[in-house]
PQR file with spaces between the fields and no chain letter, atoms N, CA, C, O and H, PARSE charges and radii, in Angstrom:
ATOM       1  N    MET     1       0.852   -1.166    0.000 -0.4000 1.5000
ATOM       2  CA   MET     1       0.000    0.000    0.000 -0.0000 2.0000
ATOM       3  C    MET     1       0.899    1.230    0.000  0.5500 1.7000
ATOM       4  O    MET     1       1.933    1.255    0.667 -0.5500 1.4000
ATOM       5  N    LYS     2       0.502    2.226   -0.738 -0.4000 1.5000
ATOM       6  CA   LYS     2       1.276    3.465   -0.774 -0.0000 2.0000
ATOM       7  C    LYS     2       1.134    4.178    0.561  0.5500 1.7000
ATOM       8  O    LYS     2       0.054    4.217    1.150 -0.5500 1.4000
ATOM       9  H    LYS     2      -0.338    2.205   -1.280  0.4000 1.0000
ATOM      10  N    ILE     3       2.234    4.736    1.022 -0.4000 1.5000
ATOM      11  CA   ILE     3       2.269    5.362    2.343 -0.0000 2.0000
ATOM      12  C    ILE     3       1.331    6.567    2.416  0.5500 1.7000
ATOM      13  O    ILE     3       0.754    6.833    3.470 -0.5500 1.4000
ATOM      14  H    ILE     3       3.112    4.704    0.544  0.4000 1.0000
ATOM      15  N    VAL     4       1.175    7.286    1.326 -0.4000 1.5000
ATOM      16  CA   VAL     4       0.293    8.459    1.322 -0.0000 2.0000
ATOM      17  C    VAL     4      -1.150    8.032    1.586  0.5500 1.7000
ATOM      18  O    VAL     4      -1.863    8.679    2.353 -0.5500 1.4000
ATOM      19  H    VAL     4       1.644    7.070    0.470  0.4000 1.0000
ATOM      20  N    ASP     5      -1.577    6.941    0.948 -0.4000 1.5000
ATOM      21  CA   ASP     5      -2.932    6.432    1.157 -0.0000 2.0000
ATOM      22  C    ASP     5      -3.105    5.904    2.572  0.5500 1.7000
ATOM      23  O    ASP     5      -4.160    6.079    3.183 -0.5500 1.4000
ATOM      24  H    ASP     5      -0.998    6.415    0.325  0.4000 1.0000
ATOM      25  N    PHE     6      -2.070    5.259    3.091 -0.4000 1.5000
ATOM      26  CA   PHE     6      -2.159    4.703    4.441 -0.0000 2.0000
ATOM      27  C    PHE     6      -2.230    5.818    5.493  0.5500 1.7000
ATOM      28  O    PHE     6      -2.993    5.711    6.453 -0.5500 1.4000
ATOM      29  H    PHE     6      -1.213    5.117    2.596  0.4000 1.0000
ATOM      30  N    ILE     7      -1.452    6.869    5.321 -0.4000 1.5000
ATOM      31  CA   ILE     7      -1.502    8.012    6.243 -0.0000 2.0000
ATOM      32  C    ILE     7      -2.893    8.654    6.195  0.5500 1.7000
ATOM      33  O    ILE     7      -3.446    9.027    7.230 -0.5500 1.4000
ATOM      34  H    ILE     7      -0.832    6.956    4.541  0.4000 1.0000
ATOM      35  N    ARG     8      -3.439    8.778    5.016 -0.4000 1.5000
ATOM      36  CA   ARG     8      -4.790    9.333    4.862 -0.0000 2.0000
ATOM      37  C    ARG     8      -5.810    8.455    5.600  0.5500 1.7000
ATOM      38  O    ARG     8      -6.728    8.964    6.242 -0.5500 1.4000
ATOM      39  H    ARG     8      -2.990    8.476    4.176  0.4000 1.0000
ATOM      40  N    TYR     9      -5.636    7.129    5.497 -0.4000 1.5000
ATOM      41  CA   TYR     9      -6.510    6.188    6.195 -0.0000 2.0000
ATOM      42  C    TYR     9      -6.391    6.364    7.709  0.5500 1.7000
ATOM      43  O    TYR     9      -7.397    6.352    8.418 -0.5500 1.4000
ATOM      44  H    TYR     9      -4.890    6.716    4.975  0.4000 1.0000
ATOM      45  N    LEU    10      -5.165    6.528    8.202 -0.4000 1.5000
ATOM      46  CA   LEU    10      -4.964    6.724    9.639 -0.0000 2.0000
ATOM      47  C    LEU    10      -5.655    7.996   10.115  0.5500 1.7000
ATOM      48  O    LEU    10      -6.272    8.012   11.180 -0.5500 1.4000
ATOM      49  H    LEU    10      -4.348    6.539    7.626  0.4000 1.0000
ATOM      50  N    ARG    11      -5.552    9.052    9.332 -0.4000 1.5000
ATOM      51  CA   ARG    11      -6.171   10.329    9.720 -0.0000 2.0000
ATOM      52  C    ARG    11      -7.688   10.231    9.781  0.5500 1.7000
ATOM      53  O    ARG    11      -8.309   10.890   10.614 -0.5500 1.4000
ATOM      54  H    ARG    11      -5.051    9.039    8.467  0.4000 1.0000
ATOM      55  N    THR    12      -8.298    9.426    8.919 -0.4000 1.5000
ATOM      56  CA   THR    12      -9.751    9.271    8.959 -0.0000 2.0000
ATOM      57  C    THR    12     -10.209    8.546   10.221  0.5500 1.7000
ATOM      58  O    THR    12     -11.375    8.638   10.605 -0.5500 1.4000
ATOM      59  H    THR    12      -7.793    8.890    8.242  0.4000 1.0000
ATOM      60  N    HIS    13      -9.287    7.824   10.867 -0.4000 1.5000
ATOM      61  CA   HIS    13      -9.608    7.107   12.099 -0.0000 2.0000
ATOM      62  C    HIS    13      -9.021    7.811   13.327  0.5500 1.7000
ATOM      63  O    HIS    13      -8.721    7.167   14.332 -0.5500 1.4000
ATOM      64  H    HIS    13      -8.340    7.749   10.555  0.4000 1.0000
ATOM      65  N    ARG    14      -8.862    9.125   13.240 -0.4000 1.5000
ATOM      66  CA   ARG    14      -8.418    9.991   14.341 -0.0000 2.0000
ATOM      67  C    ARG    14      -7.019    9.666   14.859  0.5500 1.7000
ATOM      68  O    ARG    14      -6.757    9.790   16.056 -0.5500 1.4000
ATOM      69  H    ARG    14      -9.105    9.648   12.423  0.4000 1.0000
ATOM      70  N    CYS    15      -6.134    9.258   13.977 -0.4000 1.5000
ATOM      71  CA   CYS    15      -4.737    9.071   14.338 -0.0000 2.0000
ATOM      72  C    CYS    15      -3.967   10.291   13.864  0.5500 1.7000
ATOM      73  O    CYS    15      -4.114   10.718   12.719 -0.5500 1.4000
ATOM      74  H    CYS    15      -6.347    9.157   13.005  0.4000 1.0000
ATOM      75  N    VAL    16      -3.155   10.846   14.733 -0.4000 1.5000
ATOM      76  CA   VAL    16      -2.425   12.065   14.400 -0.0000 2.0000
ATOM      77  C    VAL    16      -0.923   11.842   14.540  0.5500 1.7000
ATOM      78  O    VAL    16      -0.471   10.971   15.284 -0.5500 1.4000
ATOM      79  H    VAL    16      -3.035   10.498   15.663  0.4000 1.0000
ATOM      80  N    PHE    17      -0.174   12.637   13.820 -0.4000 1.5000
ATOM      81  CA   PHE    17       1.277   12.589   13.844 -0.0000 2.0000
ATOM      82  C    PHE    17       1.769   13.091   15.191  0.5500 1.7000
ATOM      83  O    PHE    17       1.349   14.150   15.656 -0.5500 1.4000
ATOM      84  H    PHE    17      -0.541   13.345   13.216  0.4000 1.0000
ATOM      85  N    LEU    18       2.668   12.324   15.823 -0.4000 1.5000
ATOM      86  CA   LEU    18       3.176   12.691   17.137 -0.0000 2.0000
ATOM      87  C    LEU    18       4.604   13.208   17.072  0.5500 1.7000
ATOM      88  O    LEU    18       4.951   14.161   17.770 -0.5500 1.4000
ATOM      89  H    LEU    18       3.009   11.463   15.445  0.4000 1.0000
ATOM      90  N    GLY    19       5.443   12.581   16.232 -0.4000 1.5000
ATOM      91  CA   GLY    19       6.826   13.013   16.132 -0.0000 2.0000
ATOM      92  C    GLY    19       7.622   12.109   15.212  0.5500 1.7000
ATOM      93  O    GLY    19       7.090   11.172   14.616 -0.5500 1.4000
ATOM      94  H    GLY    19       5.161   11.807   15.666  0.4000 1.0000
ATOM      95  N    GLU    20       8.917   12.411   15.107 -0.4000 1.5000
ATOM      96  CA   GLU    20       9.809   11.652   14.235 -0.0000 2.0000
ATOM      97  C    GLU    20      10.720   10.769   15.069  0.5500 1.7000
ATOM      98  O    GLU    20      11.235   11.187   16.106 -0.5500 1.4000
ATOM      99  H    GLU    20       9.349   13.173   15.590  0.4000 1.0000
ATOM     100  N    GLY    21      10.912    9.539   14.601 -0.4000 1.5000
ATOM     101  CA   GLY    21      11.908    8.654   15.186 -0.0000 2.0000
ATOM     102  C    GLY    21      13.104    8.631   14.258  0.5500 1.7000
ATOM     103  O    GLY    21      13.283    9.558   13.469 -0.5500 1.4000
ATOM     104  H    GLY    21      10.494    9.199   13.759  0.4000 1.0000
ATOM     105  N    GLY    22      13.929    7.595   14.330 -0.4000 1.5000
ATOM     106  CA   GLY    22      15.098    7.500   13.462 -0.0000 2.0000
ATOM     107  C    GLY    22      14.703    7.406   12.000  0.5500 1.7000
ATOM     108  O    GLY    22      14.993    8.314   11.222 -0.5500 1.4000
ATOM     109  H    GLY    22      13.784    6.842   14.972  0.4000 1.0000
ATOM     110  N    ASN    23      14.054    6.337   11.621 -0.4000 1.5000
ATOM     111  CA   ASN    23      13.584    6.138   10.247 -0.0000 2.0000
ATOM     112  C    ASN    23      12.075    5.967   10.198  0.5500 1.7000
ATOM     113  O    ASN    23      11.534    5.503    9.195 -0.5500 1.4000
ATOM     114  H    ASN    23      13.818    5.598   12.253  0.4000 1.0000
ATOM     115  N    HIS    24      11.391    6.341   11.278 -0.4000 1.5000
ATOM     116  CA   HIS    24       9.956    6.134   11.375 -0.0000 2.0000
ATOM     117  C    HIS    24       9.263    7.401   11.847  0.5500 1.7000
ATOM     118  O    HIS    24       9.873    8.274   12.465 -0.5500 1.4000
ATOM     119  H    HIS    24      11.831    6.719   12.093  0.4000 1.0000
ATOM     120  N    SER    25       7.981    7.481   11.543 -0.4000 1.5000
ATOM     121  CA   SER    25       7.132    8.535   12.083 -0.0000 2.0000
ATOM     122  C    SER    25       6.245    7.896   13.140  0.5500 1.7000
ATOM     123  O    SER    25       5.809    6.756   12.982 -0.5500 1.4000
ATOM     124  H    SER    25       7.485    6.772   11.041  0.4000 1.0000
ATOM     125  N    VAL    26       5.978    8.625   14.215 -0.4000 1.5000
ATOM     126  CA   VAL    26       5.183    8.095   15.318 -0.0000 2.0000
ATOM     127  C    VAL    26       3.779    8.686   15.229  0.5500 1.7000
ATOM     128  O    VAL    26       3.609    9.899   15.109 -0.5500 1.4000
ATOM     129  H    VAL    26       6.333    9.551   14.344  0.4000 1.0000
ATOM     130  N    TYR    27       2.775    7.806   15.290 -0.4000 1.5000
ATOM     131  CA   TYR    27       1.372    8.218   15.239 -0.0000 2.0000
ATOM     132  C    TYR    27       0.671    7.753   16.499  0.5500 1.7000
ATOM     133  O    TYR    27       0.998    6.705   17.055 -0.5500 1.4000
ATOM     134  H    TYR    27       2.913    6.820   15.388  0.4000 1.0000
ATOM     135  N    ILE    28      -0.304    8.547   16.947 -0.4000 1.5000
ATOM     136  CA   ILE    28      -1.082    8.212   18.140 -0.0000 2.0000
ATOM     137  C    ILE    28      -2.561    8.268   17.787  0.5500 1.7000
ATOM     138  O    ILE    28      -3.005    9.146   17.048 -0.5500 1.4000
ATOM     139  H    ILE    28      -0.569    9.398   16.495  0.4000 1.0000
ATOM     140  N    ASN    29      -3.314    7.320   18.325 -0.4000 1.5000
ATOM     141  CA   ASN    29      -4.765    7.314   18.174 -0.0000 2.0000
ATOM     142  C    ASN    29      -5.319    8.177   19.301  0.5500 1.7000
ATOM     143  O    ASN    29      -5.133    7.851   20.474 -0.5500 1.4000
ATOM     144  H    ASN    29      -2.953    6.606   18.926  0.4000 1.0000
ATOM     145  N    THR    30      -5.992    9.263   18.966 -0.4000 1.5000
ATOM     146  CA   THR    30      -6.469   10.209   19.972 -0.0000 2.0000
ATOM     147  C    THR    30      -7.646    9.674   20.770  0.5500 1.7000
ATOM     148  O    THR    30      -7.969   10.217   21.826 -0.5500 1.4000
ATOM     149  H    THR    30      -6.143    9.527   18.014  0.4000 1.0000
ATOM     150  N    VAL    31      -8.295    8.616   20.284 -0.4000 1.5000
ATOM     151  CA   VAL    31      -9.442    8.053   20.985 -0.0000 2.0000
ATOM     152  C    VAL    31      -8.989    7.197   22.164  0.5500 1.7000
ATOM     153  O    VAL    31      -9.511    7.331   23.271 -0.5500 1.4000
ATOM     154  H    VAL    31      -8.033    8.175   19.426  0.4000 1.0000
ATOM     155  N    ASN    32      -8.008    6.310   21.923 -0.4000 1.5000
ATOM     156  CA   ASN    32      -7.599    5.377   22.976 -0.0000 2.0000
ATOM     157  C    ASN    32      -6.129    5.545   23.400  0.5500 1.7000
ATOM     158  O    ASN    32      -5.618    4.729   24.168 -0.5500 1.4000
ATOM     159  H    ASN    32      -7.584    6.201   21.023  0.4000 1.0000
ATOM     160  N    ASN    33      -5.455    6.571   22.920 -0.4000 1.5000
ATOM     161  CA   ASN    33      -4.063    6.892   23.269 -0.0000 2.0000
ATOM     162  C    ASN    33      -3.087    5.749   22.997  0.5500 1.7000
ATOM     163  O    ASN    33      -2.134    5.566   23.755 -0.5500 1.4000
ATOM     164  H    ASN    33      -5.870    7.233   22.296  0.4000 1.0000
ATOM     165  N    ARG    34      -3.304    4.979   21.934 -0.4000 1.5000
ATOM     166  CA   ARG    34      -2.379    3.929   21.540 -0.0000 2.0000
ATOM     167  C    ARG    34      -1.413    4.483   20.511  0.5500 1.7000
ATOM     168  O    ARG    34      -1.795    5.292   19.666 -0.5500 1.4000
ATOM     169  H    ARG    34      -4.078    5.128   21.319  0.4000 1.0000
ATOM     170  N    ILE    35      -0.155    4.048   20.581 -0.4000 1.5000
ATOM     171  CA   ILE    35       0.911    4.601   19.750 -0.0000 2.0000
ATOM     172  C    ILE    35       1.516    3.513   18.874  0.5500 1.7000
ATOM     173  O    ILE    35       1.634    2.361   19.294 -0.5500 1.4000
ATOM     174  H    ILE    35       0.156    3.391   21.268  0.4000 1.0000
ATOM     175  N    SER    36       1.903    3.885   17.645 -0.4000 1.5000
ATOM     176  CA   SER    36       2.611    2.976   16.751 -0.0000 2.0000
ATOM     177  C    SER    36       3.533    3.789   15.851  0.5500 1.7000
ATOM     178  O    SER    36       3.334    4.988   15.652 -0.5500 1.4000
ATOM     179  H    SER    36       1.807    4.820   17.304  0.4000 1.0000
ATOM     180  N    THR    37       4.542    3.115   15.312 -0.4000 1.5000
ATOM     181  CA   THR    37       5.465    3.774   14.390 -0.0000 2.0000
ATOM     182  C    THR    37       5.160    3.344   12.969  0.5500 1.7000
ATOM     183  O    THR    37       4.766    2.204   12.725 -0.5500 1.4000
ATOM     184  H    THR    37       4.703    2.142   15.473  0.4000 1.0000
ATOM     185  N    VAL    38       5.345    4.264   12.033 -0.4000 1.5000
ATOM     186  CA   VAL    38       5.099    4.014   10.612 -0.0000 2.0000
ATOM     187  C    VAL    38       6.400    4.318    9.864  0.5500 1.7000
ATOM     188  O    VAL    38       6.923    5.428    9.967 -0.5500 1.4000
ATOM     189  H    VAL    38       5.665    5.190   12.232  0.4000 1.0000
ATOM     190  N    PRO    39       6.931    3.340    9.110 -0.5600 1.5000
ATOM     191  CA   PRO    39       8.182    3.589    8.384  0.2800 2.0000
ATOM     192  C    PRO    39       7.992    4.641    7.294  0.5500 1.7000
ATOM     193  O    PRO    39       6.899    4.794    6.750 -0.5500 1.4000
ATOM     194  N    ARG    40       9.054    5.353    6.987 -0.4000 1.5000
ATOM     195  CA   ARG    40       8.997    6.373    5.936 -0.0000 2.0000
ATOM     196  C    ARG    40       9.531    5.806    4.626  0.5500 1.7000
ATOM     197  O    ARG    40      10.646    6.117    4.206 -0.5500 1.4000
ATOM     198  H    ARG    40       9.942    5.229    7.429  0.4000 1.0000
ATOM     199  N    HIS    41       8.718    4.969    3.989 -0.4000 1.5000
ATOM     200  CA   HIS    41       9.025    4.416    2.675 -0.0000 2.0000
ATOM     201  C    HIS    41       7.910    4.837    1.730  0.5500 1.7000
ATOM     202  O    HIS    41       6.857    5.291    2.178 -0.5500 1.4000
ATOM     203  H    HIS    41       7.813    4.716    4.330  0.4000 1.0000
ATOM     204  N    LYS    42       8.131    4.692    0.430 -0.4000 1.5000
ATOM     205  CA   LYS    42       7.076    5.039   -0.524 -0.0000 2.0000
ATOM     206  C    LYS    42       5.925    4.053   -0.448  0.5500 1.7000
ATOM     207  O    LYS    42       4.764    4.430   -0.606 -0.5500 1.4000
ATOM     208  H    LYS    42       8.987    4.323    0.067  0.4000 1.0000
ATOM     209  N    GLU    43       6.249    2.780   -0.205 -0.4000 1.5000
ATOM     210  CA   GLU    43       5.227    1.745   -0.067 -0.0000 2.0000
ATOM     211  C    GLU    43       5.574    0.851    1.106  0.5500 1.7000
ATOM     212  O    GLU    43       6.745    0.611    1.401 -0.5500 1.4000
ATOM     213  H    GLU    43       7.193    2.474   -0.077  0.4000 1.0000
ATOM     214  N    ILE    44       4.521    0.353    1.781 -0.4000 1.5000
ATOM     215  CA   ILE    44       4.729   -0.618    2.845 -0.0000 2.0000
ATOM     216  C    ILE    44       3.833   -1.817    2.582  0.5500 1.7000
ATOM     217  O    ILE    44       2.787   -1.691    1.945 -0.5500 1.4000
ATOM     218  H    ILE    44       3.570    0.548    1.541  0.4000 1.0000
ATOM     219  N    LYS    45       4.242   -2.972    3.069 -0.4000 1.5000
ATOM     220  CA   LYS    45       3.517   -4.216    2.812 -0.0000 2.0000
ATOM     221  C    LYS    45       2.194   -4.236    3.569  0.5500 1.7000
ATOM     222  O    LYS    45       2.048   -3.615    4.621 -0.5500 1.4000
ATOM     223  H    LYS    45       5.092   -3.074    3.586  0.4000 1.0000
ATOM     224  N    ASN    46       1.235   -4.967    3.004 -0.4000 1.5000
ATOM     225  CA   ASN    46      -0.101   -5.045    3.591 -0.0000 2.0000
ATOM     226  C    ASN    46      -0.079   -5.623    4.997  0.5500 1.7000
ATOM     227  O    ASN    46      -0.838   -5.186    5.862 -0.5500 1.4000
ATOM     228  H    ASN    46       1.353   -5.471    2.148  0.4000 1.0000
ATOM     229  N    LYS    47       0.788   -6.603    5.229 -0.4000 1.5000
ATOM     230  CA   LYS    47       0.861   -7.226    6.542 -0.0000 2.0000
ATOM     231  C    LYS    47       1.328   -6.211    7.592  0.5500 1.7000
ATOM     232  O    LYS    47       0.851   -6.230    8.727 -0.5500 1.4000
ATOM     233  H    LYS    47       1.404   -6.958    4.527  0.4000 1.0000
ATOM     234  N    LEU    48       2.247   -5.336    7.222 -0.4000 1.5000
ATOM     235  CA   LEU    48       2.714   -4.299    8.127 -0.0000 2.0000
ATOM     236  C    LEU    48       1.606   -3.279    8.394  0.5500 1.7000
ATOM     237  O    LEU    48       1.472   -2.793    9.517 -0.5500 1.4000
ATOM     238  H    LEU    48       2.635   -5.321    6.300  0.4000 1.0000
ATOM     239  N    CYS    49       0.820   -2.956    7.380 -0.4000 1.5000
ATOM     240  CA   CYS    49      -0.323   -2.047    7.560 -0.0000 2.0000
ATOM     241  C    CYS    49      -1.303   -2.621    8.581  0.5500 1.7000
ATOM     242  O    CYS    49      -1.802   -1.904    9.448 -0.5500 1.4000
ATOM     243  H    CYS    49       0.929   -3.351    6.468  0.4000 1.0000
ATOM     244  N    MET    50      -1.572   -3.925    8.470 -0.4000 1.5000
ATOM     245  CA   MET    50      -2.498   -4.573    9.395 -0.0000 2.0000
ATOM     246  C    MET    50      -1.949   -4.553   10.823  0.5500 1.7000
ATOM     247  O    MET    50      -2.710   -4.378   11.774 -0.5500 1.4000
ATOM     248  H    MET    50      -1.167   -4.508    7.766  0.4000 1.0000
ATOM     249  N    LYS    51      -0.633   -4.730   10.978 -0.4000 1.5000
ATOM     250  CA   LYS    51      -0.019   -4.719   12.304 -0.0000 2.0000
ATOM     251  C    LYS    51      -0.088   -3.328   12.931  0.5500 1.7000
ATOM     252  O    LYS    51      -0.364   -3.195   14.124 -0.5500 1.4000
ATOM     253  H    LYS    51      -0.015   -4.872   10.205  0.4000 1.0000
ATOM     254  N    ILE    52       0.160   -2.298   12.132 -0.4000 1.5000
ATOM     255  CA   ILE    52       0.092   -0.923   12.630 -0.0000 2.0000
ATOM     256  C    ILE    52      -1.328   -0.588   13.064  0.5500 1.7000
ATOM     257  O    ILE    52      -1.538    0.034   14.106 -0.5500 1.4000
ATOM     258  H    ILE    52       0.384   -2.406   11.163  0.4000 1.0000
ATOM     259  N    CYS    53      -2.306   -1.006   12.254 -0.4000 1.5000
ATOM     260  CA   CYS    53      -3.708   -0.764   12.601 -0.0000 2.0000
ATOM     261  C    CYS    53      -4.081   -1.487   13.893  0.5500 1.7000
ATOM     262  O    CYS    53      -4.814   -0.946   14.721 -0.5500 1.4000
ATOM     263  H    CYS    53      -2.136   -1.512   11.408  0.4000 1.0000
ATOM     264  N    LYS    54      -3.580   -2.700   14.062 -0.4000 1.5000
ATOM     265  CA   LYS    54      -3.845   -3.452   15.294 -0.0000 2.0000
ATOM     266  C    LYS    54      -3.232   -2.739   16.492  0.5500 1.7000
ATOM     267  O    LYS    54      -3.859   -2.649   17.547 -0.5500 1.4000
ATOM     268  H    LYS    54      -2.985   -3.139   13.389  0.4000 1.0000
ATOM     269  N    ASP    55      -2.006   -2.231   16.338 -0.4000 1.5000
ATOM     270  CA   ASP    55      -1.346   -1.493   17.417 -0.0000 2.0000
ATOM     271  C    ASP    55      -2.143   -0.247   17.807  0.5500 1.7000
ATOM     272  O    ASP    55      -2.239    0.094   18.986 -0.5500 1.4000
ATOM     273  H    ASP    55      -1.496   -2.305   15.481  0.4000 1.0000
ATOM     274  N    LEU    56      -2.707    0.422   16.812 -0.4000 1.5000
ATOM     275  CA   LEU    56      -3.451    1.658   17.058 -0.0000 2.0000
ATOM     276  C    LEU    56      -4.900    1.403   17.468  0.5500 1.7000
ATOM     277  O    LEU    56      -5.595    2.323   17.899 -0.5500 1.4000
ATOM     278  H    LEU    56      -2.628    0.145   15.855  0.4000 1.0000
ATOM     279  N    GLY    57      -5.358    0.150   17.336 -0.4000 1.5000
ATOM     280  CA   GLY    57      -6.724   -0.175   17.730 -0.0000 2.0000
ATOM     281  C    GLY    57      -7.778    0.291   16.737  0.5500 1.7000
ATOM     282  O    GLY    57      -8.886    0.660   17.126 -0.5500 1.4000
ATOM     283  H    GLY    57      -4.794   -0.597   16.986  0.4000 1.0000
ATOM     284  N    ILE    58      -7.427    0.273   15.440 -0.4000 1.5000
ATOM     285  CA   ILE    58      -8.390    0.657   14.400 -0.0000 2.0000
ATOM     286  C    ILE    58      -8.570   -0.516   13.447  0.5500 1.7000
ATOM     287  O    ILE    58      -7.713   -1.398   13.404 -0.5500 1.4000
ATOM     288  H    ILE    58      -6.527   -0.026   15.125  0.4000 1.0000
ATOM     289  N    PRO    59      -9.669   -0.556   12.675 -0.5600 1.5000
ATOM     290  CA   PRO    59      -9.870   -1.659   11.733  0.2800 2.0000
ATOM     291  C    PRO    59      -8.853   -1.618   10.587  0.5500 1.7000
ATOM     292  O    PRO    59      -8.375   -0.555   10.191 -0.5500 1.4000
ATOM     293  N    SER    60      -8.548   -2.783   10.082 -0.4000 1.5000
ATOM     294  CA   SER    60      -7.600   -2.900    8.974 -0.0000 2.0000
ATOM     295  C    SER    60      -8.230   -2.431    7.668  0.5500 1.7000
ATOM     296  O    SER    60      -9.430   -2.622    7.469 -0.5500 1.4000
ATOM     297  H    SER    60      -8.937   -3.646   10.404  0.4000 1.0000
ATOM     298  N    PRO    61      -7.452   -1.819    6.769 -0.5600 1.5000
ATOM     299  CA   PRO    61      -8.015   -1.368    5.496  0.2800 2.0000
ATOM     300  C    PRO    61      -8.255   -2.506    4.511  0.5500 1.7000
ATOM     301  O    PRO    61      -8.769   -2.267    3.418 -0.5500 1.4000
ATOM     302  N    PHE    62      -7.894   -3.742    4.872 -0.4000 1.5000
ATOM     303  CA   PHE    62      -8.041   -4.872    3.950 -0.0000 2.0000
ATOM     304  C    PHE    62      -9.107   -5.818    4.406  0.5500 1.7000
ATOM     305  O    PHE    62      -9.362   -6.825    3.745 -0.5500 1.4000
ATOM     306  H    PHE    62      -7.476   -3.936    5.760  0.4000 1.0000
C-alpha cells in the first residue's frame, strides 16, 4: 500500500502525527491513546499495515 494512502486512512480514524523517530514517524490514536510507528518508505507491505492498525486499535483497510 502506498504510504500516502495509508496516512490518509490513519487520519480518517483519528490518528495524528506525534513526532519523528530514526527512520519512522510516530502516530497516536487520539481516541484510545495507543501509539505505533510508521516507516517512511514510498510503499509498505499489507501485513505491516495490518499490524500498525492493530497497534493503534483501528480496523484494517483490507
